[in-house]
C-alpha positions as CSV (number, residue, x, y, z in Angstrom):
1,X,-148.5,37.7,95.5
2,X,-152.4,37.1,95.7
3,X,-153.8,36.9,92.2
4,X,-157.5,36.8,92.0
5,X,-159.5,35.9,89.3
6,X,-163.4,36.1,89.1
7,X,-166.2,35.6,86.7
8,X,-169.3,33.8,85.6
9,X,-169.6,30.3,85.0
10,X,-167.6,28.8,82.1
11,X,-165.7,31.9,81.3
12,X,-162.5,30.1,81.5
13,X,-161.0,30.7,85.1
14,X,-160.2,27.5,86.3
15,X,-157.8,26.7,82.6
16,X,-156.1,30.4,82.8
17,X,-155.8,30.1,86.9
18,X,-154.0,26.6,86.4
19,X,-152.3,28.0,83.5
20,X,-150.6,31.2,85.8
21,X,-149.9,29.0,88.7
22,X,-147.7,26.6,86.7
23,X,-145.8,29.5,85.0
24,X,-145.9,31.6,87.6
25,X,-144.7,28.2,90.4
26,X,-148.0,29.4,92.3
27,X,-150.0,28.0,94.7
28,X,-153.6,26.6,92.5
29,X,-157.0,27.2,95.0
30,X,-159.9,26.2,93.0
31,X,-162.6,27.5,94.8
32,X,-165.9,26.3,92.9
33,X,-164.1,22.4,93.1
34,X,-164.6,23.7,97.2
35,X,-167.8,24.3,97.0
36,X,-168.0,21.2,94.5
37,X,-166.7,18.9,97.8
38,X,-169.1,20.9,100.2
39,X,-172.5,19.9,98.0
40,X,-171.1,15.8,97.8
41,X,-170.6,16.7,101.6
42,X,-174.7,17.8,101.4
43,X,-175.4,15.0,99.2
44,X,-173.9,12.2,101.2
45,X,-175.5,13.8,104.1
46,X,-178.8,13.0,103.1
47,X,-179.8,16.9,104.0
48,X,-182.2,18.7,102.0
49,X,-180.8,22.0,100.8
50,X,-183.8,23.6,101.2
51,X,-182.8,23.3,104.8
52,X,-180.3,25.9,105.2
53,X,-179.3,25.5,108.7
54,X,-178.6,21.5,108.4
55,X,-176.6,22.3,105.0
56,X,-174.3,24.6,106.9
57,X,-174.0,22.3,110.2
58,X,-172.9,19.7,107.3
59,X,-170.5,22.3,105.5
60,X,-168.9,23.5,108.8
61,X,-168.0,19.8,109.5
62,X,-166.7,18.7,106.4
63,X,-162.8,18.9,106.2
64,X,-161.9,20.1,102.7
65,X,-158.7,20.4,101.3
66,X,-156.8,20.2,98.1
67,X,-153.5,19.1,97.6
68,X,-151.3,18.9,94.5
69,X,-150.1,20.9,91.6
70,X,-152.1,22.2,89.2
71,X,-152.6,19.8,86.3
72,X,-153.0,17.2,89.2
73,X,-154.9,19.0,91.7
74,X,-156.8,16.5,94.1
75,X,-159.9,17.5,96.1
76,X,-160.1,15.8,99.6
77,X,-163.5,15.7,101.6
78,X,-162.6,14.0,105.0
79,X,-159.3,12.6,104.1
80,X,-161.2,11.1,100.8
81,X,-159.9,12.0,97.3
82,X,-163.4,13.0,95.4
83,X,-161.9,14.8,92.0
84,X,-163.7,12.5,90.2
85,X,-166.8,12.4,92.2
86,X,-167.6,16.3,92.5
87,X,-167.8,16.2,88.8
88,X,-171.4,15.0,88.3
89,X,-174.2,17.2,87.0
90,X,-176.0,16.2,90.8
91,X,-172.9,17.9,92.3
92,X,-172.8,20.7,90.2
93,X,-176.7,21.8,91.0
94,X,-176.5,21.3,94.3
95,X,-173.2,23.4,94.6
96,X,-175.1,26.2,93.0
97,X,-178.0,26.0,95.2
98,X,-176.0,25.5,98.1
99,X,-173.6,28.7,97.2
100,X,-176.4,31.2,97.8
101,X,-176.5,30.1,101.7
102,X,-174.8,32.9,103.6
103,X,-173.2,30.3,106.4
104,X,-171.8,28.0,103.3
105,X,-170.3,30.9,102.1
106,X,-168.9,32.4,105.3
107,X,-167.4,29.0,106.1
108,X,-165.5,28.3,102.7
109,X,-164.5,31.6,102.6
110,X,-162.7,31.4,106.0
111,X,-161.0,28.3,104.7
112,X,-160.0,30.1,101.3
113,X,-158.3,32.7,103.4
114,X,-156.4,30.5,105.5
115,X,-155.2,28.4,102.4
116,X,-154.5,31.7,100.6
117,X,-151.9,32.6,103.5
118,X,-149.7,29.9,102.8
119,X,-147.4,31.7,100.6
120,X,-148.1,33.0,96.7
121,X,-151.5,32.0,95.2
122,X,-154.1,32.0,92.5
123,X,-157.4,31.9,93.4
124,X,-160.6,31.5,91.3
125,X,-164.3,31.9,91.7
126,X,-167.0,34.2,92.1
127,X,-166.2,36.6,94.9
128,X,-162.3,36.5,95.5
129,X,-161.5,40.1,94.6
130,X,-164.4,41.4,96.3
131,X,-164.6,39.2,99.6
132,X,-162.1,36.5,99.9
133,X,-158.9,38.5,99.0
134,X,-160.1,42.4,98.5
135,X,-156.5,43.2,98.9
136,X,-155.4,41.0,96.3
137,X,-152.5,42.2,94.0
138,X,-153.5,41.9,90.8
139,X,-157.4,40.9,90.3
140,X,-158.7,40.0,87.0
141,X,-162.6,39.4,85.9
142,X,-163.0,37.3,82.9
143,X,-166.0,36.9,80.6
144,X,-167.6,35.8,77.5
145,X,-171.1,35.7,75.9
146,X,-173.1,33.1,77.4
147,X,-173.3,31.3,74.2
148,X,-169.5,31.2,74.0
149,X,-169.1,29.5,77.8
150,X,-171.9,27.3,77.2
151,X,-169.9,26.2,74.2
152,X,-166.8,25.7,76.6
153,X,-168.6,23.9,79.4
154,X,-170.8,21.7,76.8
155,X,-167.3,20.5,74.9
156,X,-165.8,20.0,78.6
157,X,-168.8,18.1,80.0
158,X,-169.1,15.9,76.9
159,X,-165.4,14.6,77.5
160,X,-166.7,13.5,81.1
161,X,-169.5,11.7,79.1
162,X,-172.6,14.2,80.2
163,X,-175.6,13.6,78.9
164,X,-176.6,17.2,78.5
165,X,-177.5,18.8,75.3
166,X,-176.2,22.2,74.5
167,X,-179.5,24.6,75.0
168,X,-179.6,22.6,78.7
169,X,-175.8,24.0,79.3
170,X,-176.8,27.0,77.7
171,X,-180.2,27.1,80.3
172,X,-177.8,26.0,83.4
173,X,-175.4,29.2,82.3
174,X,-178.1,31.3,82.4
175,X,-179.6,30.2,85.7
176,X,-176.2,29.8,87.1
177,X,-175.6,33.7,86.2
178,X,-179.0,34.9,87.5
179,X,-178.4,33.1,91.1
180,X,-174.6,34.1,91.2
181,X,-175.8,37.8,90.6
182,X,-178.6,38.3,92.8
183,X,-177.9,36.2,95.7
184,X,-178.0,38.7,99.2
185,X,-174.2,36.9,100.3
186,X,-171.0,37.9,98.3
187,X,-173.0,38.1,95.1
188,X,-171.0,37.7,91.5
189,X,-169.5,41.5,90.5
190,X,-166.6,43.3,89.3
191,X,-164.4,44.6,91.9
192,X,-163.8,48.3,91.0
193,X,-159.8,47.5,90.5
194,X,-160.3,44.2,88.5
195,X,-158.9,44.5,85.0
196,X,-162.0,43.0,82.9
197,X,-161.1,40.5,79.9
198,X,-163.8,39.5,77.6
199,X,-162.4,36.5,76.1
200,X,-165.8,36.1,73.5
201,X,-162.8,37.3,70.3
202,X,-159.9,35.8,72.2
203,X,-158.2,32.4,72.3
204,X,-157.2,31.1,75.9
205,X,-153.6,31.3,74.8
206,X,-154.2,35.0,74.2
207,X,-156.3,35.5,77.3
208,X,-153.6,34.0,79.3
209,X,-150.9,36.2,77.6
210,X,-152.9,39.7,78.6
211,X,-153.2,38.2,82.0
212,X,-149.4,36.9,82.3
213,X,-148.5,41.1,80.6
214,X,-150.5,42.4,83.8
215,X,-149.1,40.4,86.6
216,X,-145.6,40.8,84.8
217,X,-146.2,44.7,84.8
218,X,-147.6,44.5,88.2
219,X,-143.9,42.9,89.7
220,X,-142.4,45.6,88.2
221,X,-143.6,48.6,89.8
222,X,-143.0,46.4,93.0
223,X,-139.4,45.6,92.2
């Protein structure tokens, strides 16, 4: 079974993806972490993010892998565990920029498809149900008001000792939404057959219950 979870930044995709993978004993693939690892490779290479060909070359040569269970997922870049290094604001901003480069997306989509063929998986990102695995068995599109998503991201960043204010976090969320929705290659959009869940008035546990119910229903139909 392939479960696709898409949605804008701060919608709870990673948290819920891990919860589903743990509950259903599935492989968890955090595609956002893969873009962050690619961004770190670009930063370490010293190439300018405005030089799209150079950026694409760096990403094509980078060996990006995920290892471990959902709760202790390790992000590997050329054999190094960079799970903590990719959580900086610089990496976050760089990731948002390079993700608009078509050649970068093609390289990472190919890697994600390769990883997804390992067995039953949960993948979360921006274009899983529309581009990476349009044939996914169950597709979700998670969303919430920008203010709610910014609050979640702000609280997460505070745990990582980020210096961003709530207003700065909200501005970043809005900027990412615009960039993700308007990029020429694989823009953020809902798959026609995706189950839409607006979590603005829901707890993580309530969203999880809705998602699990939908998956169980699909499994029942396929039995």
